[in-house]
N, C-alpha and C positions, 0 to 999 in steps of 0.2 A: 457682323459680331467681332468684337476687339480680339485680336490674337493674345495669348498668354504672353509670349517672348516679346519683350521691347524689339522695336525696329531699329532705333538708333538714339543717341543723345545729341540734340541740335540746340545750340545757343543756351546750353547748360538745362535744357529740358528734355525729360525722357518721353520719347514719341514712340507709340505703339500704331500697328497699322490694322486696317479692317481684313478679315480673311476673305472677302470676297472682292471687293472694290479696290484696286491697287491705287486710287486717287483719294481715298479716305484715310485720313489719320485722326489720332486721338492724343491729347497732351496731357500728361501727368503734371499738374503745376508744380511749382518749386516746393523743395521740402520745408520752407520756412513760411508759415501763415503770416498774414499782415493785416494791420488795422483797416478796416473798411472805410472807404472814401466816398462823398457824394459826387454829384456830377461836377461840382467845381473844385474837386481834389482836396476838399476839407475833411479831415478825420472825423469818423462818428465816435467820438470821445469825450468824456466829461469828468473832471475830478472836483470834488467839493470837500472843503475841510471846515470842520465845525469850530466856532470858538469857544462855545459853551456846551458842556456836557448835557446829553438826554437822560433823565431819570428813567429807569426800567423797573419793573416788579422785583426782578432778580437782583437789583442793585449794581448792574454792570453799566457802564457809561459808553455811548457811542461818539465816534470822533471824526468820522468821514464817511464819504460815499463815492464810489467811481463806476462808471457805466461806460461799456464799449463792446463795438462789434468786431469780428475777426473775420476775415474772408480767405478763401484758399483757393486762388485762382492765377492763371498766367496773365501778367500784364499785356494790354491789347498791343503795344508797341512791339513786344517781343513775339506775339503771335504773328504779326505781318512779317516780321523778319524770318521767323521759320518757315512761313509759308512760301516765301521767295525761294530759299534753299530747297524745300521740298519739291517746289514746282520743277526745278531744274532736274532733279531725279525723275520725276515723273514724265517729264518730256523726253528724257533718255529710254525709259522703258517703253513708252508709247510708241517711239520710233521702232525700237526693237519688235514691238508687238504688230506693227504696220498700222498703228491707229493715228488717223490725221483729221482733224487737229486733236492735239493732246487735251484729255479732260482737265479742267482746273482743280487744283488742290482744294479738298474740303476738310476743315476741322469740326469733326463731330464731337458733341458733348458725351462725356462718360457717364453712363446711367449706373449711379451708386445704388446697391441694392440695400446696404445698411451702414450705419456709421455712427460714430460717437464723438464728442468733443468735450475736451476737459481742460482745466489749467491747472497748474501746479498749486494753487491755493485752494485746497479743499477742506482742510480740516477746520471746523468751526470752534468758535470758544477758545482760540489761541491767543497768543499775545497781540497779534496784528488784525486779525479777522474776526468778526463776530457772526456773519452771515454771507453766504456764497448763493447768488440766485443765477441758476444754470439750467437751461433747457435738457443739457446732457447730450444733445444730437445737433448736427448741423443741418441746414436745409435740405442737403443732397441734391439740389438742383442749382442751376444758375452758379454762383460765386460761392456755393457752401457757406453761407453765412451763419455765425454762431455767436449770439449775444450773451454777454455777462455783465452782471453788476455785483458789487462788494460792499458791504456796510463794515467799517473799519473802526477799530478802537482808536483812542486818542494817540496811542503809540503808533498804531498802523497808519493812521493819517500822516503823522510827521514821517515815518519810514518811507511810504509810498510817494509822498510828494517830492522826496529827493531822489528815490529809485527809479522814478518813472521818467526823469529828465536827464539829459546828456546823452552820450553815445551808448550804443548796445541797447540791451533791453533786459528787464527783471522779471516779466510775467511770460511763462513759459506755457504754450498751448499745445496739445497733443490730439491729433485726429487719429481716429482708427476707422478706415473706411474698407469697404469691400465691393468690387464690381465682377460682374460676370465675363469670363473670358474663355476662348476655345484652347484646348490643349494642342501643342505642336505634336509631328510625328513621334510619339513615344507612349509607352504604357506604364501606368503607376499601380502597382500590386501591393497591398498591405494586408498581412495575416497576423492572427493572434490565435495561439494554443495554450490552453491551460488545462493541467490534468491533476487529480489528486487520488491516491490509492492507498487503501488501508487494509492490512490482512491482519488477523488475530486467530491465532490456534492454540488451545489449552487442553492438555492432556492430563488426567488425575488417573492413576493406577494405584490400587491398595491390594496387598496380600495379607489375608487374614492369619493371624498366628493364635493357637490355643492358650499358650503358656507365657506369652509375652505381647509388647505392643505390636500393632499392625504395621506391615512395612507400607509408608506412605510416599509415593512419588509423583511430583507435579512438574510438567514440563510447560513453560509459557514461551510462546514465539509472537512477536508483535512487529509488524513492518509498517512504515509509513514513507510514502514518497510523494513528492509534490514537485511538479515541474511546470514552467512557464517559458514561453518564448514567443517573440514578436519580430516581425521581419518587414523591412519596406525595401521594394525592389522598384527601380526606375529603369526600364529597358528602352534605350534608344531606338527609334524607328528611322532614322536618318543621321547621317554624320553631320549635317548642318545644325543640328540642336547643340547649341553652346553649353559648356559647364555651368555658367552661371543660371541659366534656365533649368538645368537639371537639379541643381541646389535647391533652387525656389520651389519646384513641385515636390522635391523630396521633404522639405521642411512643412509644405502644406500636407502632404500624406502623413507625415509622422504626428502632426498635431491632431488631425482627424482620427487616427488610430488611437492616440494616447486617450481622447475623449470617449472613445468607444470601450478602450479596456477598462476605464474606472467603472462602467456599468456591468461588466462581464466578469470581475474577478471572483474566483470561487472561494467561498468560505471555508474554515478548517472543519474536517470531517470529525465526527464524534468519535471517541474512543470507548472501549469497553471496561467493564469493572469485573477483575477476576474473582471477585467475592460471590458473584451470581452464580458461577459453577460450583464454588466450594460448597454452597449451601446444600446442593444435591447430596453430596457426600455426608455433611454433619448431620443436616436434617432428615434426608430421606434414605440415608444409608446405601446409596448406590456407589458401588465400588469403582466402577470404570466409567469414566466421563470424558467426552471429547467434545469440545465446543469450538466451531469454526464460523468465523464472521469475515466477509469480505465486502468491502465498499469501493465503487470507482464512480468518480465524477468528472466530466469533460465539458469544457466550455471553449467554442471556437468562434472565430469572427473573421471575415475578409471582405475586402471591396477591391474592385478592378476598374480603373478608368483608362480609356484609350484615346487615340487620337480624334480630334474634333468634338469630343465630348466637353461639357462646359462645367467649370468649377468656379467657386467664388475666390478671387484673387485678393489677399488682404494688403493694403498699403498703410503706413503709419507716419505720415509727415508731421514733424513736430520741431519745436526750436522756439528761442526766446523771440517775443514779438517786438520789433524795432520800437524804441521810443519815439513818441510824435515829434519829438525835437530833430529827429533824424530826418523828417520827411519835409516836402516841399508841396505847394498847391500847384494847380495846373498852369500857372503862370512862372512857375519856377522859384516863387518866394519861399523862404524857409517858414515852417510852422512854428510859431511862437507859444510858449507854455501858457502865459497869462491868458491867452484867448480862450484856453479850454480848461482853466482852473478858475476856482472861486472859493472866497472866503465868506462864510455866511454867519450871522449873529444867529445863535440856537433859537433866540426867541421869534425868528421869522417864522411865519407860517408854512415855510417849505418843509419844515421838519415834522409837520403834522399831516403829511400828505400819504396817499396811497399811489404808488408808481407800478405800472404795466408795460412791458415791452411785448409788442405783438408782431408776428410774422405769418405770412400765408406760404406754405409749402407746396406750391403747385407750378409746374413749367407753363407759364401763360402762353409762351410763344408756340408750345406744342398742342395745346388744348383749345376748344372753342370757348374760352373764356374771356370776356372782356375785362371784367373788374370783379373784385370783391369788396363788398362795403362792410366794414367791422365795426359794430357799436359796442361800447362800453358804458354801463351805468354803475353810480355808487350813491348809495342812500337815495335811490330813485331818480337821480338826476344824471344828466350826460357829464361824463368824465372830459376833462381838458384834453386836447392834443396838442402836446409841445411842438412848437414851431408851425401850427396851423391855426388859420382864422376860424375854422369850422370845428365846434366842440362837440364831443360825444361819438365822432365818426370818422373813420379814416378809409379812403379808396385806395385799395391795392392795384397795381397794374403790372407789377413785376416781383419775382420771388426774391430780388434782393433788397426790397424794401423792409425797413423796420420803423414802426410807428411806437411813439411813447406816449401812453396816457397818465393822467395825474389828476388827483382830487384832493381837496382837504379832508383829513381824517375827521370822522365823527365817532364819538365815543360810544360803544356798543354795537358799531356796524362793523362786522368782521368779514364780509363778503361784498364783492362786486359781481355784476352780471354781465353777459356778453351775449351778442346774437351777431349773425351776419347774413347779407344778402349776396348772391351769386348771380352776377350779369352774364348772358351769354351773346356771342357775336351773332347778330341777325335774328335774334329771338325777342320777342316782347314778353315772354314770360320768364320770370326770374325764380331761384329757388332761396327759399326764406327758412334760416334754421331756427330751431326753437331756443327760447333764451335759457341759458343755464347759469347756475350760480358757481362761484369760484371763491376759495379763501383768499384774503388779501396778502397771505404770506406768499402765494404763487405768482410771482412777479414776472414771469413770462408766459405767454400764452401763444399757441402754434396751432393754426388752422391748415390741416393736411388735405392733400388731393382727394382722399376717399371721404371727405366731409363736405365737398363742394357741389354735390348732386351730379357728379361725373363718374360713369363707369368706363374705366379705362384698364384694358389688358393688352400688353404687348405680346404678339405671338411670333416666334421665330423658330428655325430649326435646331434641335439640339444636337445629338450623335447621329442625325439622320444620314443614312447612306444612300446618295442619289444614284450610286453605280448600281444598286438593286432595286430601288424605288423609283417607280416612274412619277407618281404623283399621290399626295394625301388629300383627302377630302376632310375638313375640320367644320364641325358644326358646334356652335358655342350659343348657350341658353343662358338668360338671366331673368329670374322672377322675384318680386317682393310684394306680395299681395297686401300684406299688412300696411305697407307704406304706399300703396295705389301705383306700384309699377307693375304694368301687365307683361306677359312673358314676351321676352325679346328673343329672337331667333335669327342667327346669321351665319352662312355657309361661306368657306373660303376654300380654294384650291391652292395648294403649295407644290410648287415645282422647282426645278434647279434653276429657273430664271426668276420666278415670283416667290421669293422665300420668306418675307415678312410682311405682317399686316397688323392692324390695330383693331380690336373689338371695342370701339368707342361709341358711346351713347350718352346722350343728356337724360337722366333718370329723374330729376328734380327731387332727389331724396339721398340720404346717406346711403352709401353702399355697406349694407349691414348682412347681407346673404352671399353664400359662396356661388360662383358661376359653375356651369355645368357644361362638360365639353366630350365630344366622341369623334375618334378618328377612324376613318377608313382608308387602308393602304393599298394601292394599285402597284404590283409589282412588275418588273420589265418581263419576267417569264410568265406573267398571265394570270397568276395567284392573286387572290383578294383577301384580306385579313381586316375583319371589322372588329375594333374594340368596344368594351362595354362603355356606357356613360360613366363619367366621372366627375368628381367635384373638386374645387380648389379655391382658396382664398388669396392665392397669389396675385400680385399685379403684373407677373409675368409668365407666360406660359411657354415653355419649350416643347416641341414635338420631337421625340426621341425616336430611334429605330424600332419598328415593331419587335425586335429581338434584343432590346437594350435592356429588360429585365433578366435577372439571374435566380435560378431556383437552386437551392443547396439543400442537399439531403445528407445529414451525417449519418452514416451506417455505423453501428455499434454491437460488438460481439457479446452474446448471451451465454454463459455457460463457463465451465472450468477449463480454461486454455492452458492453466499451469500442469493439471495432472492427467486429464481425461480426453481433452479434444486436441486432435492435430491442426485440422483446418476447417473452416465454414467457407464454402463456395457458394457465391451469390450472384444471381442474374437479375439485373434491375431493368426495368422499362417504364418510361414516362409517355402517357398518351393525351393529346389534347384533342378530343374526337371533335371539338367545334371547328378547330382550324385545320384539322387532318395533318397533326403535327406529332412527331414522335421522336424520342431519344432512349439509347440503350447503352449499357454497360455491364461488364462483368468484373468481379473481384474476388480476392481471397484474404479471409480475416484469420489470423494465428496469433500465437503469442508474442511475436515480435511486431506484428501489426494488427492491433485490437479494434482499431476504427479506420474509417475512410470517409473522407468527405467528397462528394459527388456533386460538382456545380456544372450547370449548362445553361444555355440561353433559351428563355422561354418568351411567348407572346404576351402572355397574362399570368403572373405569378399566382393568382387567386384562383385559377381554374386547372383542370387536368387532375390525372390520376397517377399513382405511383404502384406499380406491382412489382413484387420480388418472388422469387422462388430459388432453389438451390439443393444443397445436401451438406450434411455434418459427417466428417471423417473422423472418428474416434481413433486413439492410439492403439486400440487393441485391434484394429483393422475393420471394425464394424462401421457402416454406413446408415446413416438416417436421412431420409429424403425431407426436404421443406417443401411442402406444398405451395403453390401459387397463393398469395396474398396480398390483398390491397391495403395499403397503409395511409394514414392520414397525418402521421407523425412526421415532423422535419428530423427526427432522430430517432429511427426505428431501432430497437433491439432484435437482432436475428441470431438465431441459434437455438439452444436448448430452452424449451418453454417449461421451466420448472415453476410450478405453482404453489408447491409446498413441500415438505419432507416428512416422511413417516419413520420413527425410531421404535423399534420393538425390542425390549429388554426381556431377554432369556435368562431365567435362573434355575439351577439344579439342587439348589438348597434342600427341597423336601425329598430328593432321591435317596432310598436305603441302599447304600452301596454293599451291604452284607448279603443283600439278596440280588441286586443288579450288578452285572459285571460292567455293561456299557450300553449306552443309549444312541442311536443314530436318529437325528432329528431332520426331517426334510421340510423345507419352506418353500412357499410358492406364492407369487403375487402377480395378478394380472388384470390388465385394464385394456380389453380387446379394442375400444373405440379408438385410443391412443396408440394401439399396437404396441403395448408394454406386456412383456412376460419376463419375470425375474425369478430365478430359483437359487437356492442356497442350502447347503448340508452344513450341519455342526453335530461334533461328537463329544459326549459326556461320559466320564468314567471316574473312578476313584483317583485315578492319576491326573485327570482332567476335569476337576469339577468347577473349574471357573466360569462365572457367568459371561453371556455373550451378549453382544449388541448388533442388531440388523437395521442397517440405515437405507432407505429408499427413496428416490426421487419421484415425485407425484407430479403429473400433468394435469390431473383433475382431483383437486383436493377434497373432493366429497366421496371419491373412491378409496376407502381404507380397509376394506375387508381383504384378508389373506387366508391361506390354508396351510395347515401343517399336518404332518404325520410322524409317528415315532416307531421305531422298531427297537424293542427291549432285549437284550441278550442276557439271560439270567445266568447265575453262577453255576447252574447245572446244566448250561449250553442250551437249553431251550430259548425259544424266541416267542416273543408276544407282540403283536401288532395293535396300535392305537391310532385311530384317524382312517381317512383324512378327516379334520375338523375344520370348519370355518368360522372364523372370529374377526372382531376388530379391536380386540384388546390389545393395549401397548406393553403390557406385562404378561409373559408366558411363563407360567410355573408348571415344570414338570415334575410329576409325582410318579411313585412306584405304581406299577399296574397290580390289580387285584388278583 
């Protein structure tokens, strides 16, 4: 596997080294793409200028056409010069390691996982360009060939005829490629935390006046807080990691974090309308109202990459492609513009043609493919192959080949059809694709490796720690009954010396189903861990450490930490019974730390259970135990389990204070199942006739019965008892006793 950090720059070429074999190197081609050439050094380039316009339905006129292919590779002569210099270094290292003879230097191809290619001429219907035909991505194999063709306006034909000659270049090609590489000794940790808090308290107090307007007092408190933070930390594991590598890893981590943050941003919390509480006074004549609302939302994200883990490293080689007049053929003769340009009378049948460029994106030298025969038809007849004596068919034997098909345009025929046959090395049977139709506006056709009847999966270690793992048994399966592919199963053993292999089979059908794989880890301490069967559509499978998965539990406090709760002490335990694996931690939640994220390595993040217990310590000194509870949530709320609130309005308006001197009211609420017992006393007199409100927290919203008893002290100092009375009424009206 290629190392993330560059080894050196040799002959102007950036060189990376293999993480295992000290004699294997990888070359990043020059930053400037070049026009592709054939075996004779002739550029694959053609410029055509129209002498008469083409009538179009929209009235626009065409004036020219240019087609060319661009490659992104290191010139062979420079590769040999680099190998010579690298061989000197390998010889020295081999002598230091006691290896004789020294192994020869090997230049391995870089396996690009994804890529795009584009030119700076992308806007259609402008002054110079009417249409751009572009596959949008290079071949990703061999010389990374990308084919382009432009249909030009009359002004564009004149402009490019001049701009494409002389020194320099006018067409800028931008490649965006990624390849997988192993991290050096460092850790990349990225975190994002976002929280939004909203608190709303509204108090309405009314003092009644007999001879004047009532005294009305309203207090409104509204608090909104929002905070967001993100952090990227790169921790060096060795002093040998250079600053440039650190900057590259930091840039990659920041980009990955930014992409995740866009999905996790918290939306604005809704606010309350004070008119809702005012209605209670205006419409219900409730004189004392208190309304409290609290909302809290938290969003977090984190990832951690460590040494030997594999990440996708992006590169973006770009620059103007040198004009062909700056090039020479293989004999050193300058390329002449007139050999690759042409002026054509528009009445020529060429302008009534359908043109298609065809590529096969498959590494022929690495697969059991002998050749791919691509056939194109238009109007039921084979299309001409430009530069070939065989019509309708082109035989591909290399990823770098580009074939150009053309036919005269027939009015009303707006599609062409294609099919292909894949011939395999040493096999009589071939794979024949079905015939498919394409719109003639699709001027570029690309046959990919998954379409060639080959099943290919590269298997290699990811962040596997062979200091702990003795070996890994990997079972791979593939089946596609619909297309006649019976079950294929192969087993491989991955060890520190046998690290990479290929799940390679000829299936004589397009790869349309996921492959299945299962890993069994044999640890050096004698333990064994077997994973469940998984599926993947990837072309590469990396076997990671059995503990490479991370489970995150975001613990959030439930309850009033501002006024009632001092601390919530929590004990958490994760148990994976299948693999006899446990993790434990303890934490404390409070006003200053209302949440805590517990992250720990697991074998399989989809199995195992999390159990918590603890206690709630209130500010009045009371303690409430939290029973042992299993949670399936990744963000459990731990603390007070408040299901609802019960508000009992007590009024003394019906009391006759000419008979009653004082009333002592005793209230009691109990929920034995949830260990709740609440008591409160209220006193009413002529000096204290004010209505009262008793608020209760419910852990079971169906238990709403409460008990009350009243002691009446009459004006003659006698006492009368009423109750106890059990009721569920939310309005308690006290009346004078009989």
